[in-house]
C-alpha positions as CSV (number, residue, x, y, z in Angstrom):
1,M,8.1,-4.1,-13.4
2,S,8.6,-0.2,-12.9
3,E,11.2,0.7,-10.3
4,T,12.3,3.5,-8.1
5,T,15.0,3.8,-5.4
6,K,14.0,4.7,-2.0
7,Y,14.5,3.8,1.6
8,C,12.2,0.8,2.0
9,F,11.6,-0.8,5.3
10,G,14.7,0.9,6.6
11,E,17.6,0.8,4.2
12,E,18.0,2.1,0.8
13,K,16.5,-0.5,-1.7
14,K,14.9,-0.3,-5.0
15,R,11.2,-0.2,-5.2
16,Y,9.3,-2.2,-7.7
17,Q,5.5,-2.6,-8.7
18,T,4.0,-5.2,-10.9
19,K,2.3,-4.6,-14.2
20,G,-1.0,-5.4,-12.5
21,I,-0.4,-2.6,-10.0
22,D,0.9,-0.2,-12.8
23,E,-2.3,-0.9,-14.8
24,R,-5.1,-1.1,-12.1
25,M,-4.0,1.1,-9.2
26,P,-4.1,4.8,-9.5
27,M,-0.7,6.6,-9.2
28,E,-2.0,8.7,-6.3
29,Y,-2.9,5.5,-4.4
30,R,0.6,4.0,-5.1
31,V,2.5,7.1,-3.8
32,T,0.1,7.2,-0.7
33,M,0.9,3.6,0.2
34,W,4.7,4.1,-0.3
35,M,4.4,7.2,2.0
36,L,2.4,5.5,4.6
37,I,5.1,2.9,4.9
38,D,7.8,5.5,5.1
39,E,5.9,7.3,7.7
40,L,5.3,3.9,9.8
41,I,9.1,3.5,9.7
42,R,9.9,7.1,10.9
43,E,7.2,6.7,13.8
44,K,7.9,3.1,14.9
45,G,11.4,2.7,13.9
46,N,10.8,-0.5,12.0
47,A,8.1,-2.3,9.8
48,D,7.0,-5.9,9.2
49,Y,8.4,-7.5,5.6
50,L,5.0,-7.7,4.6
51,Q,2.7,-4.6,4.5
52,V,-1.0,-5.3,3.6
53,F,-3.4,-2.8,2.2
54,E,-7.2,-3.7,1.8
55,F,-9.2,-1.7,-0.5
56,S,-13.0,-1.5,-0.6
57,V,-15.7,0.8,-1.6
58,E,-18.5,1.7,0.9
59,E,-21.5,4.0,0.9
60,E,-22.2,6.5,3.6
61,N,-25.0,9.0,3.5
62,G,-25.7,8.3,-0.2
63,E,-21.9,9.1,-1.2
64,K,-19.2,6.6,-2.3
65,I,-16.3,6.3,0.1
66,Q,-13.0,4.6,-0.7
67,K,-11.6,2.8,2.4
68,M,-8.0,1.6,2.7
69,E,-6.8,-0.4,5.6
70,H,-3.2,-0.6,6.3
71,Q,-2.0,-3.4,8.5
72,Q,1.0,-5.5,9.5
73,E,1.5,-8.3,12.0
74,Q,4.8,-7.6,13.6
75,P,4.8,-5.3,15.5
76,E,1.0,-5.3,15.3
77,Y,-0.3,-2.1,13.4
78,Q,-3.5,-1.3,11.9
79,E,-4.9,2.1,10.6
80,V,-8.1,2.7,8.4
81,Y,-8.3,5.6,5.9
82,R,-11.5,6.7,4.1
83,W,-12.2,9.5,1.5
84,K,-15.0,10.5,-0.7
85,L,-14.9,9.2,-4.2
86,S,-15.9,10.8,-7.6
87,G,-15.0,7.8,-9.7
88,A,-15.3,4.1,-9.4
89,G,-12.8,3.4,-6.7
90,V,-10.4,0.4,-6.0
91,T,-11.2,-3.0,-4.4
92,G,-8.8,-5.8,-3.8
93,T,-5.7,-6.5,-1.5
94,V,-2.3,-5.2,-2.2
95,F,1.0,-6.7,-0.8
96,V,4.2,-4.7,-0.2
97,I,7.0,-7.1,0.4
98,D,10.6,-6.4,1.6
99,D,12.7,-9.4,0.7
100,D,15.9,-7.8,2.0
101,E,17.2,-7.0,-1.4
102,Q,14.3,-5.1,-3.0
103,C,10.6,-4.0,-2.2
104,V,7.6,-5.0,-4.3
105,M,4.2,-3.7,-4.5
106,L,1.6,-6.4,-6.0
107,W,-1.9,-7.5,-5.9
108,S,-2.4,-10.4,-3.6
109,S,-3.7,-12.4,-6.6
110,E,-0.2,-11.8,-8.3
111,Y,1.6,-13.5,-5.2
Protein backbone atom coordinates (compact mmCIF):
# COMPACT_ATOMS: atom_id res chain seq x y z
CA MET A 1 0.00 0.00 0.00
CA SER A 2 1.17 3.50 -0.70
CA GLU A 3 0.70 6.13 1.99
CA THR A 4 0.44 9.83 2.65
CA THR A 5 -0.11 11.67 5.93
CA LYS A 6 -3.11 13.97 6.00
CA TYR A 7 -6.05 14.91 8.15
CA CYS A 8 -8.53 12.12 7.62
CA PHE A 9 -11.97 12.24 9.12
CA GLY A 10 -10.92 14.93 11.61
CA GLU A 11 -7.47 13.98 12.90
CA GLU A 12 -4.02 13.67 11.42
CA LYS A 13 -3.71 10.08 10.25
CA LYS A 14 -1.86 8.23 7.55
CA ARG A 15 -3.79 7.63 4.37
CA TYR A 16 -3.34 4.38 2.51
CA GLN A 17 -4.62 2.97 -0.73
CA THR A 18 -4.55 -0.65 -1.78
CA LYS A 19 -2.61 -2.02 -4.71
CA GLY A 20 -5.91 -2.44 -6.57
CA ILE A 21 -6.70 1.27 -6.21
CA ASP A 22 -3.13 2.14 -7.17
CA GLU A 23 -3.37 0.05 -10.34
CA ARG A 24 -6.93 0.66 -11.53
CA MET A 25 -8.03 4.08 -10.26
CA PRO A 26 -6.70 7.17 -12.06
CA MET A 27 -4.67 9.45 -9.80
CA GLU A 28 -6.96 12.44 -10.43
CA TYR A 29 -9.95 10.41 -9.21
CA ARG A 30 -8.07 9.35 -6.04
CA VAL A 31 -7.10 12.94 -5.29
CA THR A 32 -10.69 14.04 -5.92
CA MET A 33 -12.08 11.49 -3.45
CA TRP A 34 -9.68 12.61 -0.68
CA MET A 35 -10.51 16.26 -1.43
CA LEU A 36 -14.26 15.58 -1.26
CA ILE A 37 -13.87 13.90 2.14
CA ASP A 38 -11.80 16.86 3.40
CA GLU A 39 -14.43 19.27 2.08
CA LEU A 40 -17.24 17.30 3.73
CA ILE A 41 -15.47 17.53 7.09
CA ARG A 42 -14.86 21.27 6.68
CA GLU A 43 -18.53 21.87 5.82
CA LYS A 44 -20.24 19.42 8.19
CA GLY A 45 -17.67 19.17 10.98
CA ASN A 46 -17.48 15.37 10.87
CA ALA A 47 -17.83 12.34 8.64
CA ASP A 48 -18.90 8.72 8.95
CA TYR A 49 -16.09 6.18 9.34
CA LEU A 50 -17.17 4.71 5.98
CA GLN A 51 -17.23 6.84 2.85
CA VAL A 52 -18.63 5.17 -0.27
CA PHE A 53 -17.93 6.22 -3.85
CA GLU A 54 -19.93 4.49 -6.62
CA PHE A 55 -18.51 4.88 -10.13
CA SER A 56 -20.43 4.21 -13.34
CA VAL A 57 -20.31 5.24 -16.98
CA GLU A 58 -23.44 6.58 -18.66
CA GLU A 59 -24.28 7.95 -22.07
CA GLU A 60 -25.99 11.30 -22.52
CA ASN A 61 -26.67 12.81 -25.95
CA GLY A 62 -24.17 10.44 -27.55
CA GLU A 63 -21.36 11.34 -25.09
CA LYS A 64 -19.82 9.10 -22.45
CA ILE A 65 -20.25 10.52 -18.94
CA GLN A 66 -18.40 9.46 -15.79
CA LYS A 67 -20.74 9.39 -12.80
CA MET A 68 -19.40 9.38 -9.24
CA GLU A 69 -21.80 9.16 -6.30
CA HIS A 70 -20.35 10.01 -2.86
CA GLN A 71 -22.33 8.87 0.16
CA GLN A 72 -22.22 8.12 3.85
CA GLU A 73 -24.83 6.89 6.35
CA GLN A 74 -24.27 8.99 9.51
CA PRO A 75 -24.91 11.83 9.23
CA GLU A 76 -26.75 11.08 6.01
CA TYR A 77 -25.01 12.55 2.98
CA GLN A 78 -25.17 11.96 -0.77
CA GLU A 79 -23.80 13.94 -3.67
CA VAL A 80 -23.54 13.00 -7.36
CA TYR A 81 -20.88 14.31 -9.74
CA ARG A 82 -20.76 13.91 -13.53
CA TRP A 83 -18.21 14.83 -16.16
CA LYS A 84 -17.51 14.09 -19.81
CA LEU A 85 -15.17 11.22 -20.59
CA SER A 86 -12.56 10.98 -23.30
CA GLY A 87 -11.43 7.44 -22.34
CA ALA A 88 -12.98 4.27 -20.96
CA GLY A 89 -13.99 5.58 -17.53
CA VAL A 90 -14.23 3.76 -14.21
CA THR A 91 -16.89 1.44 -12.85
CA GLY A 92 -17.12 -0.07 -9.38
CA THR A 93 -17.45 0.85 -5.73
CA VAL A 94 -14.69 2.33 -3.59
CA PHE A 95 -14.69 2.38 0.22
CA VAL A 96 -12.65 4.85 2.25
CA ILE A 97 -12.50 3.57 5.82
CA ASP A 98 -11.30 5.39 8.95
CA ASP A 99 -10.44 2.78 11.59
CA ASP A 100 -9.35 5.36 14.22
CA GLU A 101 -5.64 4.74 13.49
CA GLN A 102 -5.46 5.19 9.71
CA CYS A 103 -7.57 5.73 6.60
CA VAL A 104 -7.66 3.22 3.76
CA MET A 105 -9.03 3.56 0.24
CA LEU A 106 -9.97 0.23 -1.36
CA TRP A 107 -12.27 -1.35 -3.91
CA SER A 108 -15.34 -2.93 -2.30
CA SER A 109 -14.16 -6.28 -3.73
CA GLU A 110 -10.93 -5.93 -1.68
CA TYR A 111 -12.80 -5.61 1.63
